[in-house]
C-alpha positions in Angstrom: 128.5 126.5 -19.4 131.0 126.2 -16.5 134.6 125.5 -17.4 135.8 122.1 -16.2 139.4 122.3 -14.9 141.9 119.8 -16.1 142.4 117.0 -13.5 145.8 118.4 -12.7 144.3 121.7 -11.7 141.3 120.3 -9.9 141.0 121.3 -6.2 139.4 118.4 -4.3 137.5 118.8 -1.0 139.8 119.4 1.9 139.4 116.0 3.5 140.3 114.2 0.2 143.3 116.6 -0.3 144.5 115.8 3.2 144.1 112.0 2.9 145.8 111.6 -0.5 148.4 114.2 0.5 149.3 112.1 3.6 149.5 109.0 1.4 152.1 110.7 -0.8 154.2 111.7 2.3 154.1 108.1 3.7 155.3 106.8 0.3 158.3 109.1 0.1 159.2 109.4 3.8 161.6 106.5 4.1 163.6 107.7 1.1 163.5 111.3 2.4 165.1 110.5 5.7 167.6 107.9 4.5 170.1 110.3 3.0 170.6 112.5 6.2 170.9 109.3 8.2 173.7 108.0 5.8 175.6 111.3 5.7 175.2 111.9 9.4 176.8 108.4 10.1 179.6 109.1 7.6 180.4 112.4 9.3 180.1 110.7 12.8 177.6 113.3 13.9 175.9 113.0 17.4 172.3 111.7 17.4 170.7 115.1 18.0 172.5 116.6 15.0 171.4 113.7 12.8 167.8 114.4 14.0 168.2 118.0 13.1 169.4 117.0 9.6 166.3 115.0 9.2 164.0 117.9 10.3 165.9 120.2 7.9 165.5 117.7 5.1 161.7 117.4 5.6 161.3 121.2 5.9 163.3 121.9 2.7 161.4 119.1 0.8 158.1 120.7 1.7 159.2 124.1 0.5 160.5 122.9 -2.8 157.5 120.6 -3.3 155.2 123.6 -3.0 157.3 125.5 -5.6 157.3 122.6 -8.0 153.5 122.0 -7.8 152.2 125.6 -7.6 154.8 127.4 -9.7 156.7 130.6 -8.6 157.9 132.8 -11.4 160.1 130.6 -13.7 160.2 127.8 -11.3 157.8 124.8 -10.9 156.4 122.3 -13.5 152.9 122.6 -12.0 152.3 118.8 -12.0 151.8 116.5 -8.9 155.6 116.2 -8.3 156.9 115.6 -4.8 160.5 116.6 -4.1 163.0 114.8 -1.9 166.7 114.5 -1.2 168.3 112.5 -4.0 170.3 109.3 -3.5 172.5 110.1 -6.5 175.0 112.3 -4.6 175.3 109.9 -1.6 178.5 108.3 -3.0 180.4 111.6 -3.6 179.2 113.1 -0.3 180.3 110.0 1.7 183.7 110.2 -0.1 184.0 113.9 0.9 183.2 112.9 4.5 185.8 110.1 4.4 188.5 112.5 3.0 188.0 114.8 6.0 185.7 117.4 4.5 183.4 118.9 7.0 179.6 119.3 6.6 179.9 122.9 5.7 182.0 121.9 2.6 179.2 119.5 1.6 176.6 122.3 2.0 178.8 124.7 0.0 179.1 122.2 -2.8 175.4 121.6 -2.7 174.6 125.3 -3.0 177.0 125.7 -5.9 175.7 122.6 -7.7 172.1 124.0 -7.3 173.1 127.3 -9.0 174.8 125.3 -11.8 171.6 123.3 -12.3 169.5 126.4 -12.5 171.8 127.9 -15.2 171.9 124.8 -17.4 168.1 123.9 -17.0 167.2 125.8 -20.3 169.7 123.7 -22.2 168.2 120.5 -20.8 164.7 121.7 -21.8 166.0 121.8 -25.4 166.8 118.1 -25.3 163.0 117.3 -25.5 163.4 116.3 -29.2 165.8 113.6 -28.2 163.1 111.9 -26.1 160.6 110.3 -28.4 158.5 107.4 -27.0 161.2 104.8 -27.7 163.6 106.7 -25.4 161.1 107.9 -22.8 159.4 104.5 -22.5 162.8 102.8 -22.0 163.9 105.2 -19.4 160.6 105.0 -17.4 160.6 101.2 -17.6 164.2 101.2 -16.3 163.1 103.6 -13.4 160.4 101.0 -12.4 162.8 98.1 -12.6 165.4 100.0 -10.6 162.9 100.7 -7.9 161.8 97.1 -7.5 164.7 96.0 -5.3 163.9 98.9 -2.9 160.3 97.6 -2.4 161.5 93.9 -2.2 164.1 94.8 0.4 161.5 96.7 2.4 159.1 93.7 2.2 161.7 91.4 3.5 162.3 93.6 6.5 165.0 96.0 5.3 168.4 95.3 3.7 170.7 93.7 6.3 168.0 93.1 8.9 168.6 90.1 11.2 165.0 88.9 10.5 165.1 89.5 6.8 162.7 87.3 4.9 161.0 85.9 7.9 157.5 84.6 7.1 155.8 87.2 9.3 157.6 90.0 7.3 156.4 88.5 4.1 152.9 88.0 5.5 152.4 91.6 6.4 153.8 92.8 3.0 151.5 90.5 1.2 148.4 91.6 3.2 149.2 95.2 2.5 149.5 94.5 -1.2 146.3 92.4 -1.3 144.5 95.1 0.6 145.5 97.7 -2.0 144.4 95.4 -4.9 141.1 94.5 -3.3 140.2 98.1 -2.5 141.0 99.1 -6.0 138.9 96.2 -7.4 135.8 96.4 -5.2 135.6 100.0 -4.0 135.1 103.2 -5.9 135.7 106.9 -5.7 137.5 108.5 -2.7 138.1 105.1 -0.9 139.8 103.7 -4.0 141.9 106.8 -4.2 143.4 106.2 -0.8 143.9 102.5 -1.3 147.6 102.8 -0.5 147.0 104.7 2.7 144.4 102.2 3.8 146.6 99.3 2.9 149.4 100.7 4.9 147.1 101.4 7.9 146.0 97.8 7.9 149.7 96.7 7.7 150.6 99.0 10.6 147.9 97.6 12.8 149.0 94.0 12.0 152.6 94.9 12.7 151.9 96.1 16.2 151.5 92.6 17.9 154.6 91.4 16.1 156.7 94.1 17.8 157.7 95.7 14.5 156.6 99.2 15.4 159.3 101.1 17.2 158.0 104.1 19.2 161.3 104.9 20.8 162.4 108.5 20.5 158.9 109.9 20.2 158.7 110.7 24.0 162.0 112.5 24.0 161.4 114.5 20.7 160.4 118.1 21.0 157.0 119.3 20.0 158.4 122.2 18.0 161.9 123.0 16.8 162.7 125.8 14.2 164.9 125.0 11.2 167.6 127.6 11.1 169.6 128.3 7.9 173.3 127.7 8.1 172.9 126.0 11.5 176.3 124.3 11.2 178.1 127.5 10.2 178.6 129.4 6.9 179.3 127.1 3.9 182.8 126.6 2.6 183.5 126.1 -1.1 185.9 123.5 -2.4 186.3 123.2 -6.2 186.7 119.4 -6.3 183.6 118.9 -4.1 181.6 121.4 -6.3 182.7 119.7 -9.5 181.6 116.2 -8.2 178.2 117.5 -7.2 177.7 119.4 -10.5 178.3 116.1 -12.3 175.7 114.5 -10.0 173.2 117.3 -10.9 173.5 116.4 -14.6 172.6 112.8 -13.7 169.6 114.0 -11.5 168.3 116.2 -14.3 168.4 113.4 -16.9 166.4 111.2 -14.5 164.0 114.0 -13.6 163.3 114.7 -17.3 162.2 111.1 -17.7 160.0 111.3 -14.6 158.4 114.5 -15.9 157.5 112.9 -19.2 156.1 109.8 -17.3 153.9 112.1 -15.2 152.8 114.0 -18.3 151.6 110.7 -19.7 149.8 109.6 -16.5 148.0 112.9 -16.1 147.3 113.5 -19.8 149.1 116.9 -19.6 152.0 116.7 -22.1 155.2 118.2 -20.9 156.4 121.0 -23.2 160.0 122.3 -23.4 159.1 125.2 -21.1 157.5 122.9 -18.6 160.5 120.7 -18.5 162.8 123.7 -18.1 160.8 125.0 -15.1 160.8 121.6 -13.5 164.5 121.1 -13.9 165.2 124.6 -12.7 163.3 123.7 -9.6 165.6 120.7 -9.0 168.4 123.3 -8.9 166.5 125.8 -6.7 165.6 122.9 -4.3 169.3 122.0 -4.1 170.2 125.6 -3.3 167.5 125.7 -0.6 168.8 122.4 0.6 172.3 123.7 1.1 171.0 126.8 2.9 168.7 124.8 5.2 171.3 122.2 6.2 170.4 119.4 3.8 171.5 118.0 0.4 170.7 118.0 -3.4 167.0 117.6 -4.3 165.3 115.8 -7.1 161.8 114.7 -8.1 160.8 111.4 -6.4 160.0 108.7 -8.8 158.2 106.4 -6.4 155.3 108.9 -6.1 154.6 108.7 -9.9 153.4 105.1 -9.2 151.0 106.4 -6.6 149.5 108.8 -9.2 149.0 105.8 -11.4 147.4 103.6 -8.8 145.0 106.2 -7.3 144.2 108.0 -10.5 144.3 111.3 -8.5 146.2 113.8 -10.8 145.7 117.0 -8.9 148.8 119.0 -8.2 147.0 120.5 -5.2 147.1 117.1 -3.5 150.9 117.1 -3.6 151.0 120.8 -2.6 149.2 119.6 0.6 152.0 117.0 0.9 154.5 119.9 0.8 152.7 121.6 3.7 152.7 118.4 5.7 156.4 118.0 5.1 157.1 121.5 6.4 155.1 120.7 9.5 157.0 117.4 10.0 160.2 119.4 9.8 159.0 121.8 12.5 157.4 119.1 14.7 160.0 116.5 15.5 157.6 114.4 17.7 155.2 114.0 14.7 158.0 113.1 12.3 159.2 110.5 14.8 155.7 109.0 14.8 155.7 108.7 11.0 159.1 107.2 11.1 157.8 104.3 13.3 156.0 102.8 10.3 157.7 99.4 9.7 159.5 99.0 6.3 157.6 95.7 5.7 154.4 97.8 5.4 156.1 100.1 2.9 157.3 97.0 1.0 153.8 95.8 0.2 152.8 99.2 -1.1 156.0 99.7 -2.9 155.6 96.6 -5.1 152.3 98.0 -6.4 153.5 101.6 -6.9 156.9 100.9 -8.4 155.2 98.3 -10.7 153.0 101.1 -11.9 156.0 103.1 -12.9 157.4 100.2 -15.0 153.9 99.6 -16.5 153.8 103.3 -17.6 157.1 102.7 -19.4 155.5 99.7 -21.2 152.4 101.8 -22.1 154.6 104.5 -23.7 156.6 101.8 -25.6 153.4 100.6 -27.1 153.5 103.7 -29.4 156.8 102.4 -30.9 156.9 100.6 -34.3 158.1 97.1 -33.2 158.2 95.9 -36.8 161.6 97.6 -37.0 164.4 95.5 -35.7 166.4 98.6 -35.0 163.8 99.8 -32.4 164.0 96.4 -30.7 167.8 96.7 -30.5 167.6 100.3 -29.0 165.3 99.0 -26.2 167.1 95.7 -25.7 170.6 97.2 -25.3 169.5 100.2 -23.3 167.6 98.0 -20.8 170.5 95.5 -20.6 173.0 98.3 -19.8 170.5 100.0 -17.4 170.3 96.9 -15.1 174.1 96.5 -14.7 174.3 98.5 -11.5 171.3 96.6 -10.2 172.5 93.0 -10.8 176.3 93.7 -10.4 177.0 96.7 -8.2 180.8 96.3 -8.4 180.8 95.9 -12.2 182.3 99.4 -12.7 184.5 99.2 -9.6 187.7 99.9 -11.5 186.3 102.9 -13.4 187.6 106.4 -12.4 186.0 107.9 -9.3 184.6 110.9 -11.4 182.5 108.5 -13.5 180.7 107.2 -10.4 177.5 109.3 -10.7 177.1 107.9 -14.3 178.1 104.3 -13.7 176.2 103.9 -10.5 172.9 105.0 -12.0 171.1 102.4 -14.1 168.6 105.1 -15.1 171.2 107.4 -16.4 173.0 104.6 -18.3 169.8 103.5 -19.9 169.0 107.1 -20.8 172.4 107.8 -22.4 172.3 104.5 -24.4 168.7 105.0 -25.5 169.4 108.5 -26.7 172.6 107.6 -28.6 171.2 104.4 -30.1 168.0 106.1 -31.2 170.1 108.8 -32.8 172.2 106.2 -34.6 169.3 104.0 -35.9 166.5 106.6 -36.2 168.4 109.8 -36.6 167.1 111.0 -33.2 163.4 111.0 -33.7 161.8 108.9 -36.5 159.6 107.2 -33.9 157.8 110.5 -33.1 158.0 113.0 -30.4 156.5 112.1 -27.0 154.5 115.3 -26.9 152.9 114.6 -30.3 152.1 111.0 -29.3 150.5 112.1 -26.1 148.6 114.9 -27.7 147.1 112.5 -30.2 145.6 110.5 -27.3 144.1 113.6 -25.5 140.3 114.2 -25.5 139.2 116.8 -28.1 138.0 119.0 -25.3 141.6 119.3 -24.0 143.1 120.3 -27.4 143.2 123.5 -29.2 143.5 124.1 -33.0 145.4 121.6 -35.2 145.9 119.1 -32.5 148.2 121.4 -30.5 147.8 120.8 -26.7 146.1 123.6 -24.8 148.4 125.9 -23.0 148.9 125.1 -19.3 150.3 128.5 -18.5 
């Protein structure tokens, strides 16, 4: 009898791998290029250097995505995780730029912070016991809620856009969303798996006559441009800059741990302590690679978790193909400019569905919690309430010390810290059950080994 691979390890036909892989790239592309645009502007770099930062960013994202999905030595969680440049360090890096630090200082701090993350990853892996369903579900629900404003701003035309909220913007976003819903309801198999890609293609075509698609820059972009390490010069190392980005890496790793557990739930492959350590170690490795290849700290992208939920495609090989596409985009500026021409209103319609799936996954995990206990309700209520503070009142912590910024500016981290501490207070850290045990109990018998222990994924 032939062995049936776990859906995470399934290798789909090449056409399906390519189509779903492109879908993952389109979902993360806007977020991937945003950080180099912001930092390039803060450093007042010329346009061609900003364009090079974007190419470097895509190239590094592709390399680290391949490591995360396929696994190399002690690196890589081997789940469908796409990697991108994190938004968490934007504040500290802009502050460095404003204080006169050059780009080589930012790259030096990035490399040092990556090494720091690699070294502390095993410690974070040991924190798994502090992440029972009540904590994990709350964090993942907060991630979804935190992503909603991104999708809503995209659907409106982009934050600060002159035509924000115009009926035609909303119309295109709604049509994209409806297309995704209808394809999922009425079509099956491969077509349903690429519902987001098809919905975005429909939105792209509809946006053309409205003049929303900007093809400028494609003609001038080169067909091929290599990404050179240390293109801006050798990195310089400043202790204050390194300390600030090391603190950011702790925040990134807390968020990534929650995302890994969410993905483990969606793919029915429970994340062990060793899995988590390998995934977090790759966040650090990606950050080192980023600093070497002229870009910034990396993390696992949460928006793509929602795509796994919508499509039901759990194969890590799909996202490995996405990594290959990202490498190509980094080396082919003309192609990356074409992808960048997709209007944000199109992304907005897709984002509402995908980010909603992240939040829904959090609700699903919370369904394992005993809600007869008032204490559990309090843990969730307070953690969610604190987690949305940066969302509804961005200046709430304006008078806190600058070093606290990475913590206070991240609703996900605030929710995680409060959920862990309150659960420790009310439930002594784990009376609601470990997330691995809860997920293992739901697994089909064919995927378990003796005594209910999940089969090894090594």
